[in-house]
Structure formats: structure tokens, C-alpha cells
N, C-alpha and C positions, 0 to 999 in steps of 0.2 A: 500528599499528606492532608489531612484536614485543617480548613482553615479554622487557626488559632484569635482568644482574644490576645495579644502580647503588651505586656506592661513595660517596656524601658526605663529603670530608673539612671539619670543622671544627673551630672552637676556636683550636688556637696559641700560640706563644708571639709576640702580639702585642698593643698598647695596643686593639688593635679586637674584643678576644675575644670579649667578648657580645655583643657586634655580629654575630660571624657567630654564633654558636648561634644567635640568632634568626632570620638570613638562612636556615642549614641548616635549621632547623627549618619555616620557611612551605617552601622545595624540599622536604623530605621527606616534607609531608601530601599536596602534590599529586599527585610522585612513583609515591607507592606506590596509589595508583588505578590504574596502570597496569602498575608493574612490582616488581620486589623491590629493596626500600630499605634495602640495608646502612651504617648510621650511623659513622662510622669517628670519634671525638672523640678531637681534640690536647689534652693538658691546657697548663697552662700552665709545664708542666717540663719537655715535648714527647713527653711518654709518650702513644703509640697504644694508643687502648681500641677495641671493638666490642665489641656486642649487643644483645639487644631492647628492653635497658631503657630504653637511652640516647636510645629515641625519646621520652623525655615528656618536657619542657619542667621538667616542675618537677624531677626530677635535679638540675640545675644551679643551682635557689637556693636547694634544699634540700643542697649541696656533697654528693651520692653514687653521683656519677658511678662511682667504684672499688668502688663495695658492686654496685655491676648491671653495668658492664666489665668484658672482662675484655683484655690485655694480647694485641696483635698487630704483627704487623709485614708491610714488603713486601716480595713475592718480588718478589728480581730478576734470573731464570733464566730470563724470559724467558713465563711458569705463569697470570701476568695471577691473580694468586690477592693475598690473606690469606693470613698462613701464623698459627696461633694454636698457642702449648706447649702441649705434652701436661702435663710432668711425667713421672710414672716410673707410672703407672699408665696413663696415657690418651698415643695418640703425636702427634706432628705431625700440626695436624688443616688442610685447605686451605679457605678459602673464594671459592670462582671468582669473579672482577669481569668483566663485559663493559666498562664506561667508569664514569669516575670524575667527582665534580662536584666542582675545588675550589671554596666556599663560606668559606675563607680570607683574611679580607678583612687586607691590608697585611704584615710584614712574616711569612716562611715561610712567606707561599700564593701572598701576589696579585703577589711580587717575583719570580718565573721559580724556585724554589729547587723548590716543589713540586711543578713543572710537569717541570721538570727529571730528577725524581725517578720522576714514572709512566714517563716519556721513557723512564730506562733501566728500567723493569719492563716496558717495550713496552703500556701501557694507553692503551684511547683516554682521552681526557678534552676536560671543556670547556673555552671559554675561551681567552681567546689561550694561545699556544707560550713558548717559552721569554723570546727578542728582547723580543718587543710586551709580555709580563708588568714585564721589567727597565725597561725603557725606560719604561711609564707608571706604573712606584713612583717610579722615581728623578726629581721634576721638574727637579732641575737638565739630567740630560741627557735630558729631555721638550720645555726647552724649544727647546735644541737642534735637536732632529729639524724640529719647527715649522716654528724660523726657514729652516732648513736647503730645508723645504716650502714655505716660504714665502706660513704661515702670519701673522695679525698677533695680535703676545703679546704681554700686560703689559709696562715697561720695570723690566729686574731686575740686579740684584748680586748674583756669586757672594759667600758670606764662606766660608773656610775657615778651622777651626777653630784650626790651630796656629798661622795667620798669623795670627789676630784675638789670640792669647792674645801674641807676642809680637812684636804693634806694633797696636795696638787704634786709639789715635787715628790712624794713617794708616789704618784701615781704616773707622773714625767718619768719618772728613772726603772720603774714599772715596763712603760711601751718602750726604751729605748733599748731594755732587759731583753726582750721577746717576739720583737716585731724589729725598730730600727728603721732607720731614714732609706727612702722615703716611706711614707705612710697615707693609708690613705683616712680618714676621717667620715662616721658615715651616721649620722642618726638611724636609732632604730627601727623607729616603724613612717619608716616615709620611702618614695619613688622619684623615680624622674630623674636623678643626681640630686634633686633640691638638698642641702643642707652640706653637702658633702664636698672635703675640700682636701689636697693632697700637701702634706709637710714635709719639708724637705730639710730641717731642723728646728731647733725645739722652739723657736719663736714664732713657727709656720705650723708648730704641732697646738701649742695656746692659741694662737690667731682659731686653726680649724675643731677645736675642740668646745672654743668659744661660739664660734656658729651653731656650731651640732647643738651644744646643749640650749638652743634657743627654741629648735623645734624636736627632743630629746630627754626623756630621764636616762636614759640609759643610749652611750653610744657604743657603735664597733668602730677599733681602730684595726686594720689589718696591712698584710703587707703589700707593699707596691710590687708587682706581680715584673719586674722588668724584662725584657725580653717573648713579653706573650702577649698575646693577641685576641683578641676577645670572639670569641663563637657563640653563637644563640643556635637554640633548638625549639620547636612548640612542640607540646604532648598534646593529643585528641583520644577523648575516652572516659572512662569510670565505669562503674558498678556495675552492669551486664555487656558493659558493649568494647570489644580490646582495647587497649591501649596501640598508639599508631604514635609514630615520631617523624614531625617533619623532615625536610630539606634543613639542611645546616645554611646561616648565614655567617659573613664576618661583617657588625657596622663598622663606617668608618669617621672617625671622631674629627673633630679637628682641631679639637685640644688633649691630653694627653688622658684625660678620660672624654667621657661622653655626658657634655652638657645637658642641660634639657632645653638649650637652642639647638643644641646641635641634634638633637634626638627630635625638636619636631616644628623645626623651623628653618633646616640648614637647604633644604630644596625641595622639590614636586614634582610632581609628574603631571598636573594640570594646569602652573599658574597661578593655583593660592596658596598659598603657606598656610592656612589650617586648611584645607579642606581633604587632605591627603592622611593625614595625620603619621602615624607609625611609617605607612607605605611614602613616607614624605623623605625617610634619612637617607642618606647617602649608604649603599650598601653593596655587600657581593654577594648573591646568592647565583650557584649553591658556595660555599664558603672554598678558597683556593685551599684546602690541607686536602693532606691524601684519601682515600679509600678508607685506612686503618683505624686512623683520627676520626675520622667522623661517624662512623660507627662505634668505636670507643662515647664521644660524645652525645650519640646516639641512646644510648643503655645506658651511662650516666644519668640525663633528665629523664627515663623511663625510672629509674630507680628511682629520682628527686619524688618525683610526681606520687608514686606509690608510697615514697616516706613520710610524705606530709597528708595524703591521704585524700589527694586532689580528684579533681569532676571538672569533666567539660576540657574547654581548651587551657593551658597553661603555657609560659615562653621562661624557659631555664637560661641562663645565661652561663656561658664556663670561659676557663682563661686555656689555652692548649700552649703548651714549646712545642714546636716544633721539630726544632731539631734536637730533643730530648725522647720528643714522643709521651711529655709527661701534658695531664686534662689533671682538671682543680672547679668545682661546681661551688657558681660564686653565690644564684641566690636564684626564685624562682616567682615569677609572677604569672597570680592563678587570676588576674582582668585585668591582661597586657594589652597594650594600649594599639586599638584598630583590632584586638581579638586574633595581631598573624597573622591577619586571613590572606595578607602576600605571601606568607612563608608555605600556608597548603595549596595556594594556588600556583606556587614553584612546582610544589608535591604533585598535583594534579586534580586539588578540590578546590572545586567553585566556591566565591564568598555563598553563595547561598547556598548551594551543596555543607560547608561549615555548618551552617545555621540551623539547618534543618536538623544536623545531626545531633546539636547541639543542644538542638527544645526536643529531641526525642529523650537524650542522657539526663536532662532533664526530669521529665516523665517519670524513666526509670529511677533516678535519686526517690523522687516522693514516693512510687509506690510500695519502691523498698520498709523507705522510715515508717508508711501508713502500715506495715506490717507489723514496727516492732509495737512494745507493749509500754506505755511511757507511767500508766496508774497501776496503783495495786492498792487491792480491801483488804487493809488490816486490821481491821474491825478493832482498833489500839482506844479510837474516843469511847469505844463503846465498852473495854475492858476494867476500865477505871476511872476513878477521881484525880480529875489535877488543876483544878479550882485552887483548893483551898489546901493546910497541912494538913 
């Protein structure tokens, strides 16, 4: 494949900011062997920075990004470039970009906002498009799409914060009647288990709702799937690239659900608690389930990927009850931690090959969008007067 100028966008105004930094550095290290990599770090305040010094992971540990990075913006004129202001002595500098890799997990990166910005800039990008990203980020909308596609989902109740605040007892009774205890309480549009709580009684439910409403105005309350195990599977493909499911994994959490610490800080292969990202998490690969259940989980993952119109690589998390053979789709992650490379390596696809395929899918997606019509000359303004009565 020809050498490309690849802008990797990471960090961001997200609770998963630090996870994004780890994912991005894993990606950049591999891409740098074949391509010209342009790091684009988005600070927690939303400032965009670039510069070769941002390749050093130590910069973020020491909070020195302001020293080594320079402000940069994205050109929206269709020239596919980053713009570095020059000040008085230097003119505006353009950094051409062939393709972008959104590596921001969560809000303002995985939710369709960054994808929309890249489409305005006419820059090809890796991963799901605007609608697939937005649906994949919003657990409430995601459940509705999965239900419409006939996928098995966990019983749930939507709690809108204004309704909860004005009629708390009625909302609590609705949850108890439809879900019961124990129940999981989740902000609709967050990831990495941030803001999630498990309620075993009414007091615990109130406490969990109070935490979740600090993160989102819509909250999902789900039945706790007692006796089930979590099984995850990754999907790769989209546009004119056939879909493929990876081997399955069983993540092993230290608690009743996978906390942020379980996912990213529970252990490593290299000795660095941040260097391996999702690859550092304790897990069983392949998952210890029957071949029949494995195939069903993989089939459901493919259907979920299609249902939200995802592209690139995603991870679909499911519940499995081994003694009954039942499965439920929990959620899809359209920018999974570490791009789920560890699942693809176990499937026989190296990290390098995975990224090359993602770049190819991005090119196909951009070509497909370029063939669509986005304007229409209606001659409306020439046909009448609209300025006065």
C-alpha cells in the first residue's frame, strides 16, 4: 500500500481522555512503520495541538503537551489539510492529510461529532460514519435499533432526568415493576463503565441515579443478568469490504461488573499499567463457551454491526447464559479500546494488517460518499420574491 499522511486524532473532551491517549499511541507506533503519522492531540479543554513531540507518551504523564505541541485547526475548504497559524513572521502553514484516524473514545469523538467535522473537511476517516457513530454511542437509541433488528436485548427502562426530578417515586416504582433488583444504572452516552452503578435496593437505586444524572440527561436502567457471563466479539469490514467476526473473549473483572480500573489498569503484559490499554485487561481468549454459542454470539455481532450501519472495526459486547444457551446483545463500541487488536491477533490478523484494512475501508467509504449528490439546483430563488409581502 502507498505511503499515506495519516492524522491520528486523540485525547478530547471525554471521560475516556487518558484511554484515548493510550489507544492512539499504540496505533501511531504501528502506522509509523509504513506511513507518515501526524499526531493531533485534543486537550481536555478542546484545543487542537500537533507536532512530532506528541509521539512521546511521557509528554502526557508530565503534562508537557503545551511545550511540544503547536495549535492547529482543520481546514474546511476541501483542501484536506491541517492549518498551523504563523503569526507575524511566519505565514499560515498547511499540513496535507490523506486520511484521519479518530481515536477519541466517548463524547466528541465516538459520537459522530468528530466524524461530521471530518466530512465537512472532506477528509477520509477510519471507522463508522456520523449516524453509525451517534447510534453506537447512545445506549437508548442503540437499544431501539437492536430491538427493531430483532436482536435479543437486556430488559431496560429509560429514565429522563427532568421526569425523575419532578416525580421520583413514580420513576422508582416503574423501574421496580419492570426491572426489579438488582439493576444496573448507566448514563446513556458514556463508556468505559464511567457513571455506572449496581443497585440492590431502592436506596442503592437512588444513589446510582444521582451519580448517573451528573453525566447525562437520559439514563438507562437494565436488569442485572444474574447467572450470565460477558462475551465480547469484534467485527471488521463495511462498505465494499465483507464483514468478518473475530474470536470471542470473556473479560474477567475483579468486581460484579467491569469497572474502569478493571478495563485499563488491572494488569499488563509489558509492566506498564498504561502501555497496553485494553490488551492489558485479564481475559480468556477464546472464550470458554461451546462452538454453537460462539457462532451465535458472532452472528449477533455481525447483525448488530449492520443494524447501526457501522464501519471499520467495532466491538460488540454480549451476555451469555451457558446453561440455557441464551444470548443477549448488550452494546456496540464503534471506537473500541486499542481498536480490539488483541482479538484480531488471536483471529490471525496482525495489528499492522488490521490498520491497513481500516485505511482501505476508509478510502472505500470516502469514495462512496463522493458519488452521492448533496446539492440540488432548484432555481427557487429565481422563481419568486421572498423579501416582502
